[in-house]
C-alpha positions, 0 to 999 in steps of 0.5 A, spaced: 722 759 255 720 759 247 716 753 249 712 755 255 710 762 251 708 757 245 704 753 249 700 759 253 699 762 246 695 755 244 692 754 251 689 761 250 687 760 243 683 754 245 680 757 251 677 763 247 675 760 241 669 761 237 667 754 233 663 756 227 658 751 224 657 754 217 660 751 211 660 758 208 665 760 213 670 754 212 675 756 207 674 752 200 669 747 204 664 745 198 668 739 196 673 734 199 680 738 200 687 735 199 692 738 203 699 736 201 705 737 205 710 741 201 715 744 206 718 742 212 723 747 217 727 745 223 729 750 228 736 752 225 737 757 220 736 754 213 734 748 215 728 747 210 726 741 206 721 740 200 719 735 196 722 728 196 728 731 200 723 731 206 723 726 212 716 724 210 711 725 205 703 726 208 697 729 206 690 731 209 683 729 206 678 734 209 671 732 208 665 737 208 662 733 213 667 735 218 671 728 218 678 728 216 683 722 213 691 723 214 696 719 210 704 719 212 709 715 208 716 714 211 721 710 209 716 706 205 711 705 211 704 708 210 701 710 216 694 713 217 689 717 221 682 719 222 678 723 226 674 730 226 675 737 225 672 744 226 674 750 223 675 756 228 676 763 227 678 768 233 679 775 232 684 775 226 686 767 227 683 762 223 685 754 224 683 747 223 682 743 230 683 736 229 681 731 234 684 724 232 680 718 233 685 713 230 692 713 228 694 718 234 701 717 233 701 721 227 699 727 231 703 733 230 702 737 236 705 740 243 700 737 247 698 730 249 690 731 248 689 727 241 688 734 238 692 738 232 692 745 230 693 747 223 693 755 222 690 757 216 693 763 213 693 766 206 691 759 203 696 755 206 696 751 212 701 751 217 702 746 223 703 748 230 708 743 232 714 748 231 712 752 237 715 746 241 721 744 237 718 740 232 718 741 225 715 747 221 710 743 217 707 747 211 701 744 207 698 747 200 691 745 197 692 740 191 687 740 186 
């Protein structure tokens, strides 16, 4: 039931979004942004890892032109992905919707549609994969 509720929420959010194209409305978008994975959580209480203890290390580079690059290092192997993103504001929610062109095996999403949602809240990005029992992923901006 939890998964169904989360999926319905994401579908409704996607259906009702209002894409913005103004660079001023996209948080911190005047230069390339590097968002680094800093925390992973599981579905069990106290199942949190940070730093080198996480199952993998990864980051996103969000370019002001709407393109992104993602890199993940896991067990000594580096995987990469590219694509485009849009910043979406809907009521009190703000998020990045990433559409993958390459590296689709890195998509951290509940859907098989080639897209990923990163919620923006108080200067932190949160992955939405945990809505369907994936790990909770938290990213912070690296200067």
